[in-house]
All heavy atoms as a GROMACS GRO file, in nm:
protein
  596
    1MET      N    1   0.082  -0.120   0.000
    1MET     CA    2   0.000  -0.001   0.001
    1MET      C    3   0.086   0.125   0.000
    1MET      O    4   0.052   0.223  -0.064
    1MET     CB    5  -0.093  -0.001   0.121
    1MET     CG    6  -0.206  -0.103   0.108
    1MET     SD    7  -0.332  -0.105   0.238
    1MET     CE    8  -0.272  -0.010   0.369
    2ALA      N    9   0.196   0.122   0.072
    2ALA     CA   10   0.283   0.240   0.079
    2ALA      C   11   0.341   0.271  -0.057
    2ALA      O   12   0.353   0.387  -0.095
    2ALA     CB   13   0.396   0.216   0.179
    3LEU      N   14   0.379   0.163  -0.135
    3LEU     CA   15   0.429   0.188  -0.268
    3LEU      C   16   0.325   0.254  -0.358
    3LEU      O   17   0.356   0.342  -0.436
    3LEU     CB   18   0.480   0.056  -0.329
    3LEU     CG   19   0.603  -0.006  -0.261
    3LEU    CD1   20   0.632  -0.142  -0.324
    3LEU    CD2   21   0.722   0.086  -0.271
    4GLU      N   22   0.203   0.202  -0.350
    4GLU     CA   23   0.096   0.259  -0.433
    4GLU      C   24   0.072   0.406  -0.394
    4GLU      O   25   0.059   0.490  -0.483
    4GLU     CB   26  -0.034   0.181  -0.412
    4GLU     CG   27  -0.038   0.053  -0.487
    4GLU     CD   28  -0.170  -0.022  -0.468
    4GLU    OE1   29  -0.274   0.046  -0.448
    4GLU    OE2   30  -0.169  -0.144  -0.475
    5GLU      N   31   0.069   0.436  -0.266
    5GLU     CA   32   0.045   0.572  -0.222
    5GLU      C   33   0.155   0.666  -0.265
    5GLU      O   34   0.133   0.782  -0.296
    5GLU     CB   35   0.029   0.576  -0.070
    5GLU     CG   36  -0.101   0.515  -0.023
    5GLU     CD   37  -0.112   0.512   0.128
    5GLU    OE1   38  -0.036   0.586   0.197
    5GLU    OE2   39  -0.195   0.437   0.180
    6ALA      N   40   0.279   0.616  -0.271
    6ALA     CA   41   0.394   0.696  -0.313
    6ALA      C   42   0.404   0.706  -0.465
    6ALA      O   43   0.488   0.781  -0.518
    6ALA     CB   44   0.522   0.642  -0.253
    7GLY      N   45   0.327   0.627  -0.538
    7GLY     CA   46   0.333   0.629  -0.685
    7GLY      C   47   0.452   0.552  -0.740
    7GLY      O   48   0.494   0.576  -0.852
    8VAL      N   49   0.508   0.457  -0.663
    8VAL     CA   50   0.621   0.380  -0.706
    8VAL      C   51   0.574   0.264  -0.795
    8VAL      O   52   0.484   0.190  -0.760
    8VAL     CB   53   0.700   0.322  -0.586
    8VAL    CG1   54   0.813   0.232  -0.632
    8VAL    CG2   55   0.753   0.436  -0.502
    9GLU      N   56   0.637   0.251  -0.912
    9GLU     CA   57   0.602   0.148  -1.007
    9GLU      C   58   0.723   0.063  -1.036
    9GLU      O   59   0.839   0.110  -1.030
    9GLU     CB   60   0.550   0.208  -1.139
    9GLU     CG   61   0.424   0.286  -1.124
    9GLU     CD   62   0.377   0.345  -1.255
    9GLU    OE1   63   0.431   0.310  -1.362
    9GLU    OE2   64   0.289   0.431  -1.251
   10SER      N   65   0.700  -0.062  -1.072
   10SER     CA   66   0.807  -0.154  -1.109
   10SER      C   67   0.869  -0.111  -1.244
   10SER      O   68   0.797  -0.062  -1.332
   10SER     CB   69   0.755  -0.295  -1.116
   10SER     OG   70   0.855  -0.385  -1.153
   11LEU      N   71   0.999  -0.135  -1.257
   11LEU     CA   72   1.065  -0.101  -1.385
   11LEU      C   73   1.031  -0.201  -1.493
   11LEU      O   74   1.038  -0.168  -1.613
   11LEU     CB   75   1.217  -0.101  -1.367
   11LEU     CG   76   1.274   0.011  -1.280
   11LEU    CD1   77   1.423  -0.009  -1.258
   11LEU    CD2   78   1.249   0.144  -1.344
   12ILE      N   79   0.999  -0.323  -1.456
   12ILE     CA   80   0.965  -0.427  -1.555
   12ILE      C   81   0.833  -0.491  -1.514
   12ILE      O   82   0.797  -0.490  -1.397
   12ILE     CB   83   1.077  -0.532  -1.567
   12ILE    CG1   84   1.104  -0.601  -1.434
   12ILE    CG2   85   1.204  -0.470  -1.624
   12ILE    CD1   86   1.200  -0.717  -1.441
   13PRO      N   87   0.761  -0.550  -1.612
   13PRO     CA   88   0.628  -0.601  -1.583
   13PRO      C   89   0.622  -0.737  -1.519
   13PRO      O   90   0.515  -0.795  -1.505
   13PRO     CB   91   0.562  -0.602  -1.721
   13PRO     CG   92   0.676  -0.627  -1.816
   13PRO     CD   93   0.791  -0.552  -1.751
   14GLU      N   94   0.736  -0.794  -1.480
   14GLU     CA   95   0.733  -0.927  -1.422
   14GLU      C   96   0.815  -0.932  -1.291
   14GLU      O   97   0.906  -0.850  -1.272
   14GLU     CB   98   0.787  -1.032  -1.520
   14GLU     CG   99   0.926  -1.000  -1.569
   14GLU     CD  100   0.963  -1.077  -1.694
   14GLU    OE1  101   0.996  -1.195  -1.682
   14GLU    OE2  102   0.959  -1.016  -1.802
   15GLU      N  103   0.783  -1.023  -1.204
   15GLU     CA  104   0.854  -1.037  -1.078
   15GLU      C  105   0.988  -1.113  -1.102
   15GLU      O  106   0.994  -1.199  -1.187
   15GLU     CB  107   0.771  -1.112  -0.976
   15GLU     CG  108   0.653  -1.029  -0.928
   15GLU     CD  109   0.594  -1.082  -0.801
   15GLU    OE1  110   0.666  -1.147  -0.722
   15GLU    OE2  111   0.477  -1.057  -0.780
   16THR      N  112   1.089  -1.072  -1.028
   16THR     CA  113   1.218  -1.135  -1.046
   16THR      C  114   1.295  -1.125  -0.913
   16THR      O  115   1.271  -1.035  -0.831
   16THR     CB  116   1.299  -1.067  -1.158
   16THR    OG1  117   1.424  -1.134  -1.171
   16THR    CG2  118   1.320  -0.919  -1.134
   17GLY      N  119   1.389  -1.220  -0.893
   17GLY     CA  120   1.478  -1.212  -0.779
   17GLY      C  121   1.601  -1.130  -0.807
   17GLY      O  122   1.688  -1.114  -0.723
   18LEU      N  123   1.611  -1.074  -0.927
   18LEU     CA  124   1.724  -0.991  -0.966
   18LEU      C  125   1.700  -0.846  -0.926
   18LEU      O  126   1.587  -0.802  -0.916
   18LEU     CB  127   1.745  -0.999  -1.118
   18LEU     CG  128   1.773  -1.138  -1.174
   18LEU    CD1  129   1.761  -1.140  -1.324
   18LEU    CD2  130   1.914  -1.182  -1.133
   19GLU      N  131   1.809  -0.774  -0.908
   19GLU     CA  132   1.796  -0.629  -0.885
   19GLU      C  133   1.807  -0.561  -1.020
   19GLU      O  134   1.899  -0.586  -1.098
   19GLU     CB  135   1.908  -0.580  -0.793
   19GLU     CG  136   1.890  -0.435  -0.759
   19GLU     CD  137   1.981  -0.390  -0.641
   19GLU    OE1  138   2.009  -0.473  -0.554
   19GLU    OE2  139   2.021  -0.272  -0.645
   20VAL      N  140   1.709  -0.477  -1.050
   20VAL     CA  141   1.704  -0.407  -1.178
   20VAL      C  142   1.704  -0.255  -1.149
   20VAL      O  143   1.616  -0.206  -1.079
   20VAL     CB  144   1.581  -0.445  -1.260
   20VAL    CG1  145   1.577  -0.373  -1.393
   20VAL    CG2  146   1.573  -0.597  -1.282
   21ILE      N  147   1.800  -0.187  -1.205
   21ILE     CA  148   1.815  -0.042  -1.189
   21ILE      C  149   1.816   0.020  -1.328
   21ILE      O  150   1.881  -0.031  -1.418
   21ILE     CB  151   1.942  -0.007  -1.111
   21ILE    CG1  152   1.937  -0.068  -0.973
   21ILE    CG2  153   1.961   0.144  -1.104
   21ILE    CD1  154   2.064  -0.056  -0.895
   22CYS      N  155   1.748   0.131  -1.344
   22CYS     CA  156   1.746   0.200  -1.472
   22CYS      C  157   1.803   0.338  -1.457
   22CYS      O  158   1.771   0.413  -1.364
   22CYS     CB  159   1.602   0.209  -1.523
   22CYS     SG  160   1.585   0.293  -1.682
   23ARG      N  161   1.886   0.376  -1.553
   23ARG     CA  162   1.937   0.512  -1.566
   23ARG      C  163   1.898   0.565  -1.702
   23ARG      O  164   1.908   0.494  -1.802
   23ARG     CB  165   2.091   0.515  -1.552
   23ARG     CG  166   2.140   0.467  -1.420
   23ARG     CD  167   2.107   0.571  -1.311
   23ARG     NE  168   2.161   0.532  -1.182
   23ARG     CZ  169   2.088   0.483  -1.084
   23ARG    NH1  170   1.957   0.470  -1.101
   23ARG    NH2  171   2.142   0.452  -0.970
   24GLN      N  172   1.848   0.688  -1.706
   24GLN     CA  173   1.797   0.741  -1.833
   24GLN      C  174   1.858   0.879  -1.858
   24GLN      O  175   1.868   0.961  -1.768
   24GLN     CB  176   1.644   0.755  -1.827
   24GLN     CG  177   1.583   0.804  -1.954
   24GLN     CD  178   1.431   0.798  -1.950
   24GLN    OE1  179   1.372   0.742  -1.859
   24GLN    NE2  180   1.368   0.856  -2.050
   25GLN      N  181   1.893   0.902  -1.986
   25GLN     CA  182   1.937   1.033  -2.030
   25GLN      C  183   1.868   1.058  -2.163
   25GLN      O  184   1.894   0.988  -2.262
   25GLN     CB  185   2.088   1.039  -2.046
   25GLN     CG  186   2.134   1.179  -2.086
   25GLN     CD  187   2.287   1.190  -2.091
   25GLN    OE1  188   2.357   1.088  -2.096
   25GLN    NE2  189   2.336   1.310  -2.089
   26GLY      N  190   1.775   1.149  -2.161
   26GLY     CA  191   1.695   1.172  -2.281
   26GLY      C  192   1.610   1.051  -2.311
   26GLY      O  193   1.542   0.999  -2.225
   27GLU      N  194   1.619   1.001  -2.433
   27GLU     CA  195   1.542   0.881  -2.474
   27GLU      C  196   1.618   0.753  -2.442
   27GLU      O  197   1.561   0.645  -2.450
   27GLU     CB  198   1.510   0.889  -2.622
   27GLU     CG  199   1.420   1.002  -2.660
   27GLU     CD  200   1.280   0.989  -2.602
   27GLU    OE1  201   1.224   0.877  -2.605
   27GLU    OE2  202   1.230   1.088  -2.549
   28LYS      N  203   1.744   0.761  -2.410
   28LYS     CA  204   1.830   0.644  -2.388
   28LYS      C  205   1.811   0.591  -2.244
   28LYS      O  206   1.826   0.666  -2.147
   28LYS     CB  207   1.973   0.682  -2.411
   28LYS     CG  208   2.071   0.564  -2.404
   28LYS     CD  209   2.210   0.613  -2.437
   28LYS     CE  210   2.310   0.504  -2.445
   28LYS     NZ  211   2.443   0.550  -2.481
   29LYS      N  212   1.779   0.461  -2.234
   29LYS     CA  213   1.763   0.396  -2.106
   29LYS      C  214   1.866   0.282  -2.093
   29LYS      O  215   1.878   0.203  -2.185
   29LYS     CB  216   1.624   0.338  -2.086
   29LYS     CG  217   1.517   0.440  -2.065
   29LYS     CD  218   1.384   0.372  -2.038
   29LYS     CE  219   1.274   0.476  -2.017
   29LYS     NZ  220   1.146   0.412  -1.986
   30LEU      N  221   1.937   0.279  -1.982
   30LEU     CA  222   2.029   0.171  -1.952
   30LEU      C  223   1.981   0.095  -1.830
   30LEU      O  224   1.954   0.159  -1.729
   30LEU     CB  225   2.171   0.224  -1.929
   30LEU     CG  226   2.240   0.284  -2.051
   30LEU    CD1  227   2.376   0.343  -2.008
   30LEU    CD2  228   2.265   0.176  -2.156
   31TYR      N  229   1.970  -0.033  -1.844
   31TYR     CA  230   1.926  -0.119  -1.732
   31TYR      C  231   2.045  -0.200  -1.680
   31TYR      O  232   2.116  -0.266  -1.758
   31TYR     CB  233   1.815  -0.215  -1.778
   31TYR     CG  234   1.684  -0.146  -1.805
   31TYR    CD1  235   1.660  -0.088  -1.930
   31TYR    CD2  236   1.585  -0.140  -1.708
   31TYR    CE1  237   1.541  -0.023  -1.956
   31TYR    CE2  238   1.464  -0.076  -1.734
   31TYR     CZ  239   1.445  -0.018  -1.857
   31TYR     OH  240   1.324   0.045  -1.881
   32PHE      N  241   2.067  -0.190  -1.551
   32PHE     CA  242   2.168  -0.270  -1.483
   32PHE      C  243   2.093  -0.384  -1.414
   32PHE      O  244   2.004  -0.357  -1.328
   32PHE     CB  245   2.242  -0.184  -1.378
   32PHE     CG  246   2.319  -0.072  -1.439
   32PHE    CD1  247   2.258   0.047  -1.468
   32PHE    CD2  248   2.456  -0.086  -1.462
   32PHE    CE1  249   2.330   0.154  -1.523
   32PHE    CE2  250   2.528   0.020  -1.516
   32PHE     CZ  251   2.466   0.140  -1.545
   33VAL      N  252   2.119  -0.506  -1.454
   33VAL     CA  253   2.050  -0.622  -1.399
   33VAL      C  254   2.154  -0.705  -1.323
   33VAL      O  255   2.254  -0.749  -1.381
   33VAL     CB  256   1.984  -0.706  -1.511
   33VAL    CG1  257   1.908  -0.822  -1.450
   33VAL    CG2  258   1.890  -0.620  -1.595
   34MET      N  259   2.134  -0.723  -1.191
   34MET     CA  260   2.234  -0.784  -1.104
   34MET      C  261   2.173  -0.897  -1.022
   34MET      O  262   2.059  -0.886  -0.975
   34MET     CB  263   2.293  -0.676  -1.012
   34MET     CG  264   2.360  -0.566  -1.088
   34MET     SD  265   2.382  -0.416  -0.988
   34MET     CE  266   2.219  -0.346  -0.994
   35ASN      N  267   2.252  -1.002  -1.004
   35ASN     CA  268   2.209  -1.115  -0.922
   35ASN      C  269   2.286  -1.114  -0.793
   35ASN      O  270   2.407  -1.147  -0.791
   35ASN     CB  271   2.224  -1.246  -0.999
   35ASN     CG  272   2.172  -1.364  -0.918
   35ASN    OD1  273   2.110  -1.347  -0.814
   35ASN    ND2  274   2.197  -1.483  -0.966
   36PHE      N  275   2.222  -1.085  -0.682
   36PHE     CA  276   2.285  -1.091  -0.551
   36PHE      C  277   2.238  -1.211  -0.473
   36PHE      O  278   2.266  -1.223  -0.354
   36PHE     CB  279   2.253  -0.962  -0.473
   36PHE     CG  280   2.318  -0.841  -0.536
   36PHE    CD1  281   2.238  -0.739  -0.588
   36PHE    CD2  282   2.455  -0.828  -0.540
   36PHE    CE1  283   2.298  -0.626  -0.643
   36PHE    CE2  284   2.517  -0.716  -0.600
   36PHE     CZ  285   2.435  -0.615  -0.651
   37LYS      N  286   2.166  -1.303  -0.537
   37LYS     CA  287   2.118  -1.424  -0.472
   37LYS      C  288   2.223  -1.532  -0.478
   37LYS      O  289   2.312  -1.529  -0.563
   37LYS     CB  290   1.989  -1.475  -0.538
   37LYS     CG  291   1.877  -1.376  -0.545
   37LYS     CD  292   1.808  -1.370  -0.414
   37LYS     CE  293   1.684  -1.279  -0.426
   37LYS     NZ  294   1.611  -1.264  -0.303
   38ASP      N  295   2.210  -1.632  -0.392
   38ASP     CA  296   2.305  -1.744  -0.390
   38ASP      C  297   2.279  -1.842  -0.506
   38ASP      O  298   2.367  -1.916  -0.542
   38ASP     CB  299   2.298  -1.820  -0.258
   38ASP     CG  300   2.363  -1.743  -0.146
   38ASP    OD1  301   2.461  -1.667  -0.171
   38ASP    OD2  302   2.318  -1.759  -0.031
   39GLU      N  303   2.160  -1.837  -0.562
   39GLU     CA  304   2.126  -1.929  -0.672
   39GLU      C  305   2.114  -1.851  -0.803
   39GLU      O  306   2.094  -1.730  -0.804
   39GLU     CB  307   1.999  -2.008  -0.641
   39GLU     CG  308   1.876  -1.922  -0.620
   39GLU     CD  309   1.860  -1.868  -0.478
   39GLU    OE1  310   1.924  -1.920  -0.385
   39GLU    OE2  311   1.780  -1.775  -0.463
   40GLU      N  312   2.120  -1.926  -0.913
   40GLU     CA  313   2.105  -1.867  -1.046
   40GLU      C  314   1.964  -1.810  -1.060
   40GLU      O  315   1.871  -1.864  -1.003
   40GLU     CB  316   2.132  -1.969  -1.154
   40GLU     CG  317   2.275  -2.022  -1.157
   40GLU     CD  318   2.299  -2.125  -1.265
   40GLU    OE1  319   2.201  -2.182  -1.320
   40GLU    OE2  320   2.415  -2.147  -1.297
   41GLN      N  321   1.952  -1.702  -1.137
   41GLN     CA  322   1.824  -1.639  -1.161
   41GLN      C  323   1.806  -1.619  -1.313
   41GLN      O  324   1.899  -1.579  -1.382
   41GLN     CB  325   1.819  -1.500  -1.095
   41GLN     CG  326   1.832  -1.502  -0.945
   41GLN     CD  327   1.711  -1.554  -0.876
   41GLN    OE1  328   1.598  -1.517  -0.909
   41GLN    NE2  329   1.732  -1.642  -0.779
   42LYS      N  330   1.688  -1.650  -1.359
   42LYS     CA  331   1.658  -1.633  -1.501
   42LYS      C  332   1.634  -1.486  -1.532
   42LYS      O  333   1.572  -1.414  -1.457
   42LYS     CB  334   1.530  -1.714  -1.536
   42LYS     CG  335   1.505  -1.726  -1.680
   42LYS     CD  336   1.391  -1.826  -1.705
   42LYS     CE  337   1.366  -1.837  -1.854
   42LYS     NZ  338   1.257  -1.928  -1.881
   43LEU      N  339   1.691  -1.439  -1.644
   43LEU     CA  340   1.673  -1.304  -1.690
   43LEU      C  341   1.527  -1.279  -1.724
   43LEU      O  342   1.465  -1.361  -1.794
   43LEU     CB  343   1.763  -1.277  -1.813
   43LEU     CG  344   1.764  -1.136  -1.866
   43LEU    CD1  345   1.847  -1.047  -1.774
   43LEU    CD2  346   1.822  -1.131  -2.005
   44PRO      N  347   1.470  -1.170  -1.682
   44PRO     CA  348   1.330  -1.140  -1.720
   44PRO      C  349   1.314  -1.136  -1.873
   44PRO      O  350   1.399  -1.084  -1.947
   44PRO     CB  351   1.307  -1.000  -1.659
   44PRO     CG  352   1.403  -0.995  -1.544
   44PRO     CD  353   1.524  -1.068  -1.593
   45ALA      N  354   1.204  -1.192  -1.918
   45ALA     CA  355   1.175  -1.206  -2.062
   45ALA      C  356   1.173  -1.073  -2.134
   45ALA      O  357   1.200  -1.067  -2.256
   45ALA     CB  358   1.043  -1.280  -2.081
   46VAL      N  359   1.144  -0.965  -2.065
   46VAL     CA  360   1.137  -0.830  -2.126
   46VAL      C  361   1.272  -0.794  -2.190
   46VAL      O  362   1.275  -0.710  -2.283
   46VAL     CB  363   1.090  -0.726  -2.023
   46VAL    CG1  364   1.195  -0.700  -1.918
   46VAL    CG2  365   1.050  -0.596  -2.095
   47PHE      N  366   1.384  -0.854  -2.145
   47PHE     CA  367   1.515  -0.821  -2.199
   47PHE      C  368   1.559  -0.917  -2.307
   47PHE      O  369   1.666  -0.900  -2.366
   47PHE     CB  370   1.619  -0.818  -2.086
   47PHE     CG  371   1.590  -0.710  -1.984
   47PHE    CD1  372   1.565  -0.746  -1.854
   47PHE    CD2  373   1.590  -0.577  -2.020
   47PHE    CE1  374   1.542  -0.647  -1.757
   47PHE    CE2  375   1.563  -0.478  -1.925
   47PHE     CZ  376   1.539  -0.513  -1.792
   48ALA      N  377   1.481  -1.016  -2.339
   48ALA     CA  378   1.517  -1.114  -2.446
   48ALA      C  379   1.524  -1.038  -2.579
   48ALA      O  380   1.446  -0.949  -2.609
   48ALA     CB  381   1.412  -1.226  -2.453
   49GLY      N  382   1.624  -1.074  -2.657
   49GLY     CA  383   1.645  -1.008  -2.786
   49GLY      C  384   1.736  -0.888  -2.781
   49GLY      O  385   1.771  -0.830  -2.883
   50ARG      N  386   1.773  -0.851  -2.660
   50ARG     CA  387   1.869  -0.738  -2.644
   50ARG      C  388   2.010  -0.790  -2.631
   50ARG      O  389   2.032  -0.910  -2.627
   50ARG     CB  390   1.834  -0.659  -2.516
   50ARG     CG  391   1.693  -0.604  -2.511
   50ARG     CD  392   1.682  -0.484  -2.599
   50ARG     NE  393   1.543  -0.434  -2.600
   50ARG     CZ  394   1.509  -0.328  -2.661
   50ARG    NH1  395   1.595  -0.258  -2.730
   50ARG    NH2  396   1.383  -0.287  -2.660
   51LYS      N  397   2.107  -0.702  -2.621
   51LYS     CA  398   2.246  -0.735  -2.610
   51LYS      C  399   2.298  -0.692  -2.475
   51LYS      O  400   2.266  -0.583  -2.428
   51LYS     CB  401   2.329  -0.670  -2.721
   51LYS     CG  402   2.477  -0.714  -2.724
   51LYS     CD  403   2.549  -0.654  -2.841
   51LYS     CE  404   2.514  -0.719  -2.969
   51LYS     NZ  405   2.581  -0.843  -3.000
   52ASP      N  406   2.380  -0.779  -2.410
   52ASP     CA  407   2.449  -0.741  -2.288
   52ASP      C  408   2.568  -0.656  -2.331
   52ASP      O  409   2.662  -0.708  -2.394
   52ASP     CB  410   2.492  -0.867  -2.213
   52ASP     CG  411   2.570  -0.836  -2.086
   52ASP    OD1  412   2.605  -0.719  -2.060
   52ASP    OD2  413   2.596  -0.931  -2.010
   53LEU      N  414   2.569  -0.529  -2.299
   53LEU     CA  415   2.674  -0.439  -2.342
   53LEU      C  416   2.808  -0.467  -2.273
   53LEU      O  417   2.912  -0.431  -2.325
   53LEU     CB  418   2.631  -0.294  -2.317
   53LEU     CG  419   2.506  -0.248  -2.390
   53LEU    CD1  420   2.469  -0.106  -2.347
   53LEU    CD2  421   2.523  -0.259  -2.539
   54LEU      N  422   2.807  -0.533  -2.160
   54LEU     CA  423   2.930  -0.565  -2.088
   54LEU      C  424   3.003  -0.682  -2.155
   54LEU      O  425   3.125  -0.682  -2.167
   54LEU     CB  426   2.903  -0.597  -1.943
   54LEU     CG  427   2.849  -0.481  -1.859
   54LEU    CD1  428   2.812  -0.528  -1.719
   54LEU    CD2  429   2.949  -0.366  -1.853
   55LYS      N  430   2.928  -0.785  -2.191
   55LYS     CA  431   2.987  -0.907  -2.247
   55LYS      C  432   2.977  -0.916  -2.399
   55LYS      O  433   3.043  -0.998  -2.462
   55LYS     CB  434   2.921  -1.030  -2.184
   55LYS     CG  435   2.940  -1.040  -2.037
   55LYS     CD  436   2.872  -1.161  -1.978
   55LYS     CE  437   2.870  -1.160  -1.828
   55LYS     NZ  438   2.738  -1.145  -1.773
   56GLY      N  439   2.888  -0.835  -2.458
   56GLY     CA  440   2.869  -0.839  -2.600
   56GLY      C  441   2.788  -0.956  -2.648
   56GLY      O  442   2.790  -0.989  -2.766
   57THR      N  443   2.714  -1.022  -2.557
   57THR     CA  444   2.638  -1.141  -2.592
   57THR      C  445   2.489  -1.103  -2.612
   57THR      O  446   2.438  -1.011  -2.550
   57THR     CB  447   2.649  -1.249  -2.484
   57THR    OG1  448   2.609  -1.195  -2.359
   57THR    CG2  449   2.792  -1.300  -2.473
   58ASP      N  450   2.424  -1.183  -2.698
   58ASP     CA  451   2.281  -1.165  -2.720
   58ASP      C  452   2.206  -1.236  -2.602
   58ASP      O  453   2.241  -1.347  -2.565
   58ASP     CB  454   2.237  -1.226  -2.854
   58ASP     CG  455   2.299  -1.151  -2.970
   58ASP    OD1  456   2.308  -1.028  -2.959
   58ASP    OD2  457   2.337  -1.214  -3.069
   59LEU      N  458   2.105  -1.168  -2.551
   59LEU     CA  459   2.025  -1.223  -2.442
   59LEU      C  460   1.899  -1.293  -2.496
   59LEU      O  461   1.837  -1.244  -2.588
   59LEU     CB  462   1.985  -1.111  -2.346
   59LEU     CG  463   2.105  -1.033  -2.288
   59LEU    CD1  464   2.057  -0.907  -2.215
   59LEU    CD2  465   2.187  -1.122  -2.195
   60THR      N  466   1.866  -1.406  -2.434
   60THR     CA  467   1.748  -1.483  -2.474
   60THR      C  468   1.660  -1.506  -2.351
   60THR      O  469   1.697  -1.473  -2.241
   60THR     CB  470   1.788  -1.618  -2.536
   60THR    OG1  471   1.842  -1.701  -2.431
   60THR    CG2  472   1.891  -1.602  -2.648
   61GLU      N  473   1.546  -1.568  -2.374
   61GLU     CA  474   1.459  -1.604  -2.265
   61GLU      C  475   1.519  -1.711  -2.176
   61GLU      O  476   1.474  -1.734  -2.064
   61GLU     CB  477   1.321  -1.647  -2.316
   61GLU     CG  478   1.243  -1.529  -2.375
   61GLU     CD  479   1.100  -1.568  -2.411
   61GLU    OE1  480   1.048  -1.667  -2.353
   61GLU    OE2  481   1.041  -1.497  -2.493
   62ASP      N  482   1.625  -1.778  -2.225
   62ASP     CA  483   1.693  -1.882  -2.150
   62ASP      C  484   1.816  -1.830  -2.076
   62ASP      O  485   1.885  -1.908  -2.008
   62ASP     CB  486   1.733  -1.997  -2.240
   62ASP     CG  487   1.610  -2.066  -2.303
   62ASP    OD1  488   1.507  -2.078  -2.234
   62ASP    OD2  489   1.617  -2.107  -2.419
   63THR      N  490   1.847  -1.702  -2.087
   63THR     CA  491   1.965  -1.646  -2.023
   63THR      C  492   1.951  -1.654  -1.871
   63THR      O  493   1.846  -1.620  -1.817
   63THR     CB  494   1.990  -1.501  -2.066
   63THR    OG1  495   2.009  -1.497  -2.208
   63THR    CG2  496   2.110  -1.443  -1.996
   64VAL      N  497   2.058  -1.701  -1.806
   64VAL     CA  498   2.058  -1.716  -1.660
   64VAL      C  499   2.174  -1.638  -1.605
   64VAL      O  500   2.284  -1.641  -1.661
   64VAL     CB  501   2.069  -1.864  -1.623
   64VAL    CG1  502   2.089  -1.881  -1.473
   64VAL    CG2  503   1.948  -1.943  -1.672
   65LEU      N  504   2.150  -1.566  -1.500
   65LEU     CA  505   2.258  -1.494  -1.431
   65LEU      C  506   2.302  -1.573  -1.307
   65LEU      O  507   2.216  -1.608  -1.226
   65LEU     CB  508   2.215  -1.354  -1.387
   65LEU     CG  509   2.219  -1.246  -1.494
   65LEU    CD1  510   2.110  -1.265  -1.598
   65LEU    CD2  511   2.209  -1.112  -1.430
   66LYS      N  512   2.431  -1.602  -1.298
   66LYS     CA  513   2.486  -1.668  -1.182
   66LYS      C  514   2.503  -1.564  -1.070
   66LYS      O  515   2.489  -1.446  -1.089
   66LYS     CB  516   2.617  -1.734  -1.218
   66LYS     CG  517   2.606  -1.840  -1.324
   66LYS     CD  518   2.738  -1.899  -1.355
   66LYS     CE  519   2.717  -2.005  -1.464
   66LYS     NZ  520   2.841  -2.058  -1.514
   67LYS      N  521   2.536  -1.613  -0.952
   67LYS     CA  522   2.559  -1.526  -0.837
   67LYS      C  523   2.660  -1.420  -0.873
   67LYS      O  524   2.767  -1.449  -0.929
   67LYS     CB  525   2.610  -1.608  -0.719
   67LYS     CG  526   2.627  -1.527  -0.592
   67LYS     CD  527   2.670  -1.618  -0.478
   67LYS     CE  528   2.684  -1.539  -0.350
   67LYS     NZ  529   2.720  -1.625  -0.238
   68TYR      N  530   2.627  -1.293  -0.847
   68TYR     CA  531   2.705  -1.173  -0.873
   68TYR      C  532   2.725  -1.137  -1.020
   68TYR      O  533   2.799  -1.050  -1.052
   68TYR     CB  534   2.845  -1.181  -0.805
   68TYR     CG  535   2.837  -1.198  -0.654
   68TYR    CD1  536   2.905  -1.298  -0.590
   68TYR    CD2  537   2.758  -1.110  -0.577
   68TYR    CE1  538   2.895  -1.313  -0.454
   68TYR    CE2  539   2.750  -1.126  -0.441
   68TYR     CZ  540   2.818  -1.228  -0.378
   68TYR     OH  541   2.809  -1.243  -0.243
   69ASP      N  542   2.651  -1.205  -1.111
   69ASP     CA  543   2.654  -1.166  -1.253
   69ASP      C  544   2.583  -1.032  -1.269
   69ASP      O  545   2.490  -1.001  -1.197
   69ASP     CB  546   2.583  -1.269  -1.340
   69ASP     CG  547   2.675  -1.379  -1.392
   69ASP    OD1  548   2.796  -1.368  -1.370
   69ASP    OD2  549   2.621  -1.472  -1.454
   70VAL      N  550   2.630  -0.957  -1.368
   70VAL     CA  551   2.568  -0.826  -1.400
   70VAL      C  552   2.553  -0.818  -1.555
   70VAL      O  553   2.640  -0.857  -1.627
   70VAL     CB  554   2.661  -0.710  -1.357
   70VAL    CG1  555   2.600  -0.575  -1.398
   70VAL    CG2  556   2.687  -0.716  -1.206
   71CYS      N  557   2.439  -0.765  -1.597
   71CYS     CA  558   2.418  -0.736  -1.738
   71CYS      C  559   2.385  -0.587  -1.746
   71CYS      O  560   2.321  -0.527  -1.661
   71CYS     CB  561   2.296  -0.811  -1.793
   71CYS     SG  562   2.317  -0.986  -1.811
   72LEU      N  563   2.435  -0.525  -1.855
   72LEU     CA  564   2.404  -0.387  -1.886
   72LEU      C  565   2.329  -0.389  -2.020
   72LEU      O  566   2.382  -0.434  -2.121
   72LEU     CB  567   2.531  -0.303  -1.895
   72LEU     CG  568   2.514  -0.158  -1.934
   72LEU    CD1  569   2.423  -0.082  -1.836
   72LEU    CD2  570   2.648  -0.090  -1.944
   73ILE      N  571   2.206  -0.339  -2.016
   73ILE     CA  572   2.118  -0.353  -2.133
   73ILE      C  573   2.061  -0.217  -2.171
   73ILE      O  574   2.007  -0.146  -2.088
   73ILE     CB  575   2.003  -0.449  -2.100
   73ILE    CG1  576   2.055  -0.583  -2.050
   73ILE    CG2  577   1.910  -0.465  -2.219
   73ILE    CD1  578   1.956  -0.667  -1.975
   74GLU      N  579   2.075  -0.182  -2.298
   74GLU     CA  580   2.016  -0.058  -2.348
   74GLU      C  581   1.879  -0.091  -2.406
   74GLU      O  582   1.861  -0.188  -2.478
   74GLU     CB  583   2.104   0.004  -2.457
   74GLU     CG  584   2.051   0.138  -2.506
   74GLU     CD  585   2.143   0.205  -2.606
   74GLU    OE1  586   2.257   0.160  -2.624
   74GLU    OE2  587   2.098   0.302  -2.668
   75LYS      N  588   1.784  -0.008  -2.373
   75LYS     CA  589   1.647  -0.031  -2.423
   75LYS      C  590   1.585   0.101  -2.466
   75LYS      O  591   1.606   0.202  -2.407
   75LYS     CB  592   1.565  -0.096  -2.312
   75LYS     CG  593   1.433  -0.146  -2.358
   75LYS     CD  594   1.366  -0.227  -2.249
   75LYS     CE  595   1.230  -0.273  -2.300
   75LYS     NZ  596   1.146  -0.320  -2.195
   0.00000   0.00000   0.00000
């Protein structure tokens, strides 16, 4: 209820155990997706088809982040 009253909205439309942070400058949005959990976490589907700018790899719906993995995604 507190989040609703404050007008806080989720950055992505699905629940995840990953930490997702967005930085925006003009129209450009950069998403930092980090796994601080002890177990692997599946990348949210909203990022499938994008590129991880840190590793240069294409992201899919099957992409998994291991403990302490980080992805940087432009959207």
